[in-house]
Residue, then its C-alpha position, 0 to 999 in steps of 0.5 A: m437520543k439519536d433523534l435529539i442529536k439530529r435535531i441540534p442545528v449547528i453541533g449536530p454533525v459533531a455530536r453525531s460523531v461523538y455519539q458514534r465513537l461512544l457506541h463503537p469505540a476505537k480498538p487500541f492500536h498495538t502493531s501495524e501487522e495486528y492492525w491489518i490482520e484485524r482490518y481484513r478479518e473484519g471485512g475491511n479493504s485496502g483503502a481508498g488508494s486501491y479504488n476508483r481514480l487513484a487505482e486507475f492512475k496507478a494501474e496506468v503507470l504500472n501497466n505502461f512500465v511493464v510493457t515498455h520495459h518488457i517486465r516478465d515477473v512482478i513481486e508485490f509486498g503488500c498485495g492487500d485485498g487484490n482490488q488494485l491487481t484487478l487492473a494490472r497486466y502482469p505476465s507473472y505475479l506473486g503477492v505477499d501480505v501479512s493478513p491471512h484473510a487478504i491472502e485467502g481472499c486474493s487466492r479465491r478472487f484470482a483462482g482461475d488465473a494461473s499467472k498469479s500466486f499469493m503467500l503470507v509474509h511469514d512464508y516468504a523465502g526470498q523469492t525474487a522478480q524482475l520488478a518489486l512493488s510497494l504500493d501504499v504500504i511504507y507509510h503504514l509501517t509504524e515500527e522502525a524494525v518492521y520498516e527496516t525489514y520491509m525495505r531490505s526485503l523489497f530491494d533484495a527481491a528485485k532483480d532490475y527495478v523497484i517501484i514505490y508508491s508512497s509519501d516520502k517524508d518523516e511524519a507521525n500523527p498520534q491521531i492516526p496511529h496506523v500511519r507513520h510516514h517515512q522519508f524512504s529515499r534517504w534509506v535507499r541512498a544509505n542502504a540500497t547499494g547500486w540502486r538509484l532513482l531513475r524517475h519520479i512521477p508526481n501524483r495526478y491527483p494530489y491530496s487536498g483533504d479527501n483520501d477518496t479523491g487525492s493522495l500524498a503518494d507519488f511514484y518513485i522508480y528505482g533501478r540499475g539502468s536508465v528509464a526512457 
């Protein structure tokens, strides 16, 4: 059957795609937490945004901010597989995630670095840092209650600054159940009293149809002071 499909000239790629889905049917989507726990358990990674030129762009912006604003400590909600963190230069870092496999992997990966620590979101007990990060996470929060809790935790954890790297629009796609875009800037204006947008940095590599080379996410820097 495989050889037959390959030999069909025009519809070959489509037929092969259908064949692969028949062989490996997608698992039903239940919750965003279950999706990421299962993804990391099966050896998946944090996605294209944490690799290659997108990761390098994010690291450039973040490392520059940490240096120029004398950031002492950072907390990140959604540390994932830690690949983005390999490019980071943070004096002190706490990574939080829903996935036990992600946390275990990061703990092993950075075992020799005393400046970094990791914990499950269920063990998070209100720790704070000068800078709180959310990178490629908000548009993966598919449930409104989870999104609300996440946003409150993010801003409550920040002493001085919050940096969000995400899309900023309301949009769902039934074909991609683990993605749900949120216009988080509206939430911030309505709920994060005392915080204001200090800077918006458009993506150097905007999305043009390929997740590996471009992204819908931009940087949004919030704070209580001004950013030079």
